[in-house]
C-alpha positions as CSV (number, residue, x, y, z in Angstrom):
1,M,-141.1,127.0,-66.3
2,E,-142.8,126.5,-69.7
3,R,-146.5,125.8,-69.4
4,L,-147.6,122.2,-70.1
5,Y,-150.8,121.6,-72.1
6,V,-152.9,118.5,-72.2
7,I,-155.8,117.4,-74.5
8,N,-159.1,116.9,-72.7
9,L,-162.0,114.5,-73.6
10,N,-163.5,117.2,-75.8
11,G,-160.3,117.3,-77.9
12,E,-159.5,120.8,-76.5
13,K,-156.1,122.0,-75.2
14,E,-156.0,123.0,-71.5
15,Q,-153.2,123.7,-69.1
16,F,-151.9,120.7,-67.0
17,S,-153.0,121.0,-63.4
18,F,-151.0,119.4,-60.6
19,Q,-153.9,120.3,-58.2
20,K,-156.5,118.5,-60.4
21,V,-154.5,115.3,-60.3
22,Y,-153.9,115.7,-56.5
23,N,-157.6,116.4,-55.8
24,S,-158.7,113.4,-58.0
25,A,-156.5,111.0,-56.0
26,R,-157.6,112.5,-52.6
27,R,-161.3,112.4,-53.5
28,V,-161.2,108.6,-53.9
29,G,-159.4,108.0,-50.6
30,A,-155.6,108.4,-51.3
31,S,-153.6,109.8,-48.4
32,R,-152.1,113.3,-48.8
33,D,-148.6,111.9,-49.3
34,L,-149.8,109.3,-51.9
35,A,-151.8,111.9,-53.8
36,Q,-148.8,114.3,-53.9
37,D,-146.5,111.5,-55.0
38,I,-148.9,110.6,-57.8
39,A,-149.3,114.2,-58.9
40,R,-145.5,114.6,-59.0
41,V,-145.0,111.5,-61.0
42,I,-147.7,112.5,-63.5
43,R,-146.2,116.0,-63.9
44,K,-142.8,114.4,-64.5
45,K,-144.0,111.9,-67.1
46,A,-146.5,114.2,-68.8
47,Y,-145.5,115.6,-72.2
48,P,-147.0,118.3,-74.5
49,G,-150.3,117.1,-75.9
50,I,-150.7,114.2,-73.6
51,K,-154.4,113.1,-73.4
52,T,-156.2,113.3,-70.1
53,S,-157.3,109.7,-70.7
54,E,-153.7,108.6,-70.6
55,I,-153.2,110.6,-67.4
56,F,-156.3,108.7,-66.0
57,S,-154.7,105.3,-66.8
58,K,-151.4,106.3,-65.2
59,V,-153.2,107.5,-62.0
60,T,-155.3,104.3,-61.9
61,K,-152.2,102.0,-62.1
62,M,-150.4,103.9,-59.3
63,L,-153.5,103.8,-57.1
64,Y,-153.9,100.0,-57.7
65,S,-150.3,99.4,-56.6
66,K,-150.8,101.3,-53.3
67,T,-154.5,101.2,-52.4
68,P,-156.8,99.0,-54.6
69,K,-160.0,100.4,-53.0
70,A,-159.1,103.9,-54.1
71,A,-158.3,102.6,-57.6
72,L,-161.8,101.0,-57.8
73,R,-163.5,104.3,-56.7
74,F,-161.3,106.2,-59.2
75,N,-162.9,104.0,-61.9
76,L,-166.4,105.3,-61.2
77,K,-166.8,107.5,-64.3
78,K,-165.5,104.8,-66.6
79,G,-167.8,102.3,-64.8
80,M,-170.8,104.5,-65.5
81,K,-169.9,104.5,-69.2
82,R,-169.8,100.7,-69.2
83,L,-173.6,100.8,-68.4
84,G,-174.1,101.6,-72.1
85,P,-174.4,101.6,-75.0
86,T,-178.2,102.0,-74.4
87,G,-179.7,104.1,-71.7
88,F,-181.9,101.4,-70.2
89,P,-179.4,100.0,-67.7
90,F,-178.7,103.6,-66.5
91,E,-182.4,104.1,-65.9
92,K,-182.5,100.9,-63.8
93,F,-179.4,102.1,-61.9
94,V,-181.0,105.5,-61.2
95,G,-184.1,103.7,-60.0
96,E,-182.0,101.6,-57.6
97,I,-180.3,104.8,-56.2
98,L,-183.6,106.5,-55.6
99,K,-185.0,103.4,-53.9
100,K,-182.0,103.3,-51.5
101,L,-182.7,107.0,-50.8
102,G,-186.2,106.2,-49.6
103,Y,-188.3,106.7,-52.8
104,N,-190.9,104.4,-54.1
105,V,-189.9,104.1,-57.7
106,K,-191.4,102.8,-60.9
107,I,-189.3,102.8,-64.1
108,N,-190.5,102.9,-67.7
109,Q,-194.0,104.2,-67.0
110,Y,-196.6,105.4,-69.5
111,L,-198.5,108.6,-68.5
112,A,-201.2,110.4,-70.3
113,G,-201.0,114.1,-71.1
114,H,-203.7,116.6,-72.0
115,C,-202.7,116.8,-75.6
116,I,-200.9,113.5,-76.2
117,R,-202.5,110.2,-75.0
118,S,-199.4,108.5,-73.8
119,Y,-195.8,109.5,-72.9
120,E,-193.1,107.0,-72.0
121,I,-191.5,108.2,-68.7
122,D,-188.1,106.9,-67.5
123,F,-189.2,106.9,-63.8
124,V,-191.8,108.1,-61.4
125,A,-190.5,108.4,-57.8
126,Q,-192.5,109.3,-54.7
127,K,-191.3,110.2,-51.3
128,G,-193.6,111.8,-48.7
129,N,-195.9,114.2,-50.5
130,I,-193.6,114.7,-53.5
131,I,-193.8,112.9,-56.8
132,Y,-191.0,113.2,-59.4
133,I,-191.7,112.6,-63.0
134,G,-188.1,112.0,-64.2
135,E,-186.0,111.6,-67.3
136,C,-182.6,110.0,-67.6
137,K,-180.1,111.3,-70.1
138,Y,-177.3,108.7,-70.5
139,R,-174.1,109.7,-72.3
140,N,-171.3,107.3,-73.0
141,L,-169.1,109.2,-75.5
142,P,-166.2,111.4,-74.3
143,G,-167.1,115.0,-73.6
144,E,-170.9,114.6,-74.3
145,K,-173.2,116.9,-72.4
146,V,-176.9,117.4,-71.8
147,H,-178.1,120.4,-73.9
148,S,-180.9,122.9,-73.5
149,R,-183.0,121.2,-76.2
150,D,-183.1,118.1,-73.9
151,A,-184.4,120.2,-71.0
152,L,-186.9,122.0,-73.3
153,T,-188.3,118.7,-74.6
154,S,-188.5,117.2,-71.1
155,Y,-190.3,120.2,-69.7
156,A,-192.8,120.3,-72.5
157,R,-193.7,116.7,-71.9
158,F,-193.9,117.3,-68.1
159,S,-196.2,120.3,-68.7
160,D,-198.6,118.3,-70.8
161,I,-198.7,115.5,-68.2
162,C,-199.4,118.1,-65.5
163,N,-202.5,119.1,-67.4
164,G,-203.6,115.5,-68.0
165,P,-205.4,112.9,-65.9
166,F,-202.4,111.7,-63.9
167,S,-202.0,115.1,-62.1
168,K,-205.7,115.8,-61.9
169,S,-206.7,112.4,-60.4
170,K,-208.0,112.2,-56.8
171,E,-205.1,109.9,-56.0
172,H,-202.5,112.6,-56.6
173,Q,-204.4,115.7,-55.4
174,N,-202.4,116.1,-52.3
175,F,-199.0,115.6,-53.9
176,E,-196.5,118.2,-55.2
177,I,-195.6,116.9,-58.7
178,K,-192.2,118.0,-59.9
179,T,-189.8,117.0,-62.6
180,M,-186.2,115.9,-62.6
181,M,-183.4,115.2,-65.1
182,V,-180.6,112.8,-64.2
183,T,-177.4,112.3,-66.2
184,N,-174.1,110.6,-65.9
185,A,-172.5,113.6,-67.8
186,K,-172.5,117.3,-67.3
187,F,-175.1,119.9,-68.2
188,T,-174.3,122.9,-70.4
189,K,-174.7,126.4,-68.8
190,K,-177.8,127.1,-70.9
191,T,-179.4,123.9,-69.7
192,L,-178.8,124.7,-66.1
193,D,-180.1,128.3,-66.6
194,Y,-183.3,126.8,-68.1
195,C,-183.7,124.2,-65.4
196,E,-183.3,126.8,-62.7
197,C,-185.8,129.1,-64.4
198,M,-188.4,126.4,-64.9
199,G,-187.9,124.6,-61.6
200,I,-186.5,121.4,-63.1
201,D,-184.3,119.5,-60.5
202,A,-181.1,118.6,-62.3
203,L,-178.7,115.9,-61.0
204,G,-175.6,115.2,-63.0
205,W,-171.8,114.8,-62.8
206,R,-170.5,117.4,-60.3
207,Y,-173.9,119.0,-60.2
208,P,-175.2,120.3,-57.9
209,K,-171.7,121.4,-57.2
210,T,-171.1,119.6,-53.9
211,Q,-174.0,117.0,-54.2
212,G,-173.8,115.7,-57.7
213,L,-174.5,112.2,-58.9
214,E,-171.0,111.0,-58.0
215,Y,-171.4,112.4,-54.5
216,L,-174.6,110.5,-53.9
217,I,-173.0,107.3,-55.2
218,E,-169.9,107.7,-53.1
219,K,-171.6,108.9,-49.9
220,N,-174.1,106.0,-49.9
221,K,-171.8,103.4,-51.5
222,L,-174.2,103.0,-54.4
223,Y,-171.6,102.0,-57.0
224,P,-172.8,100.4,-60.2
225,I,-171.8,96.8,-60.9
226,T,-169.9,98.0,-63.9
227,I,-167.3,99.6,-61.7
228,L,-165.9,96.1,-61.0
229,P,-163.1,95.3,-63.4
230,G,-163.9,91.6,-63.3
231,L,-167.3,92.1,-64.8
232,N,-167.6,91.2,-68.5
233,S,-170.4,92.1,-70.8
234,Y,-172.0,88.7,-70.6
235,L,-172.3,88.8,-66.8
236,A,-173.3,92.5,-66.9
237,N,-176.3,91.7,-69.2
238,F,-177.3,88.8,-66.9
239,F,-177.2,90.9,-63.7
240,V,-179.1,93.8,-65.4
241,S,-181.8,91.2,-66.4
242,K,-182.1,90.2,-62.8
243,K,-182.2,93.9,-61.6
244,I,-178.9,93.5,-59.9
245,M,-177.5,97.0,-60.6
246,L,-175.4,97.8,-57.5
247,A,-172.0,96.5,-56.5
248,Q,-173.4,96.0,-53.0
249,D,-175.9,93.5,-54.3
250,I,-173.0,91.3,-55.6
251,L,-172.1,90.6,-51.9
252,T,-175.3,88.6,-51.3
253,I,-175.6,86.6,-54.6
254,N,-175.3,82.8,-54.6
255,S,-172.2,82.3,-56.6
256,K,-172.6,78.6,-57.0
257,K,-176.2,78.9,-58.2
258,I,-175.3,81.6,-60.8
259,S,-172.2,79.7,-62.0
260,E,-174.4,76.6,-62.6
261,E,-177.2,78.6,-64.3
262,L,-174.7,80.3,-66.6
263,K,-172.4,77.3,-67.0
264,I,-169.3,79.4,-66.1
265,P,-166.6,78.7,-63.5
266,E,-167.7,79.8,-60.0
267,K,-164.3,81.5,-59.7
268,Q,-165.5,84.3,-62.0
269,I,-168.3,85.2,-59.6
270,L,-166.1,84.9,-56.6
271,I,-163.6,87.4,-58.1
272,L,-166.5,89.8,-58.5
273,K,-167.5,89.3,-54.9
274,K,-163.9,89.9,-53.7
275,Q,-163.7,93.1,-55.7
276,A,-167.0,94.3,-54.3
277,E,-165.8,93.6,-50.8
278,S,-162.6,95.5,-51.5
279,L,-164.7,98.5,-52.7
280,L,-167.4,98.5,-50.0
281,L,-166.0,96.9,-46.8
């Protein structure tokens, strides 16, 4: 059989993988039989040069027709990109994830270094005797990655802070102060080599390999509100302003109160609540 090649998000040609399609469907909760059926249909309909984004759309439609919950979960990466175009909603989202994992979190903090008087830090997270000074690297363009220059800049800032008043204060003397980089994308190999060498904790898409950002989200059901297809940009901006970043928070909102405040039909809010229930319950 002649090899079939597809075009990935980086615009590069790669061989079509039946196993990749199957694994993607299984990972979001499709049964073995359904995942095999989806992979067979995609292989049959695929043509030379088909884009992986088109394959994604076809898989999503087939999942929706059989198991809407799995289709919503399959939409996670796209939902993460809907947090853009700026990185601020992503920083809030990361903060909410860390809070749910037991950290005390403050976002958008200003810390003094030894050489520079003030650095803007995306988040400071404390749990037990560990404090993380963290940086978020949000990417919303296809194929974008976090490069070594990002890690170099982040660590230089962290090193200066470690030599400044924050780390040397009596309040923090008994804490281990570490640094972390969080992204919704992937890290380049050079970036990961540098992070490992310098002790930077890296959390990104599929990294660490079995406990990446998507794993934490799915395991703890910490899905962003933007995973819900009924959410438009107007509602998204409103919820972000109210620090409502997680789909699980939609379950407890007062739909009538919000519809009156925004002067929109309550039905729009109820649709979101129904989608959140389908995803989480």
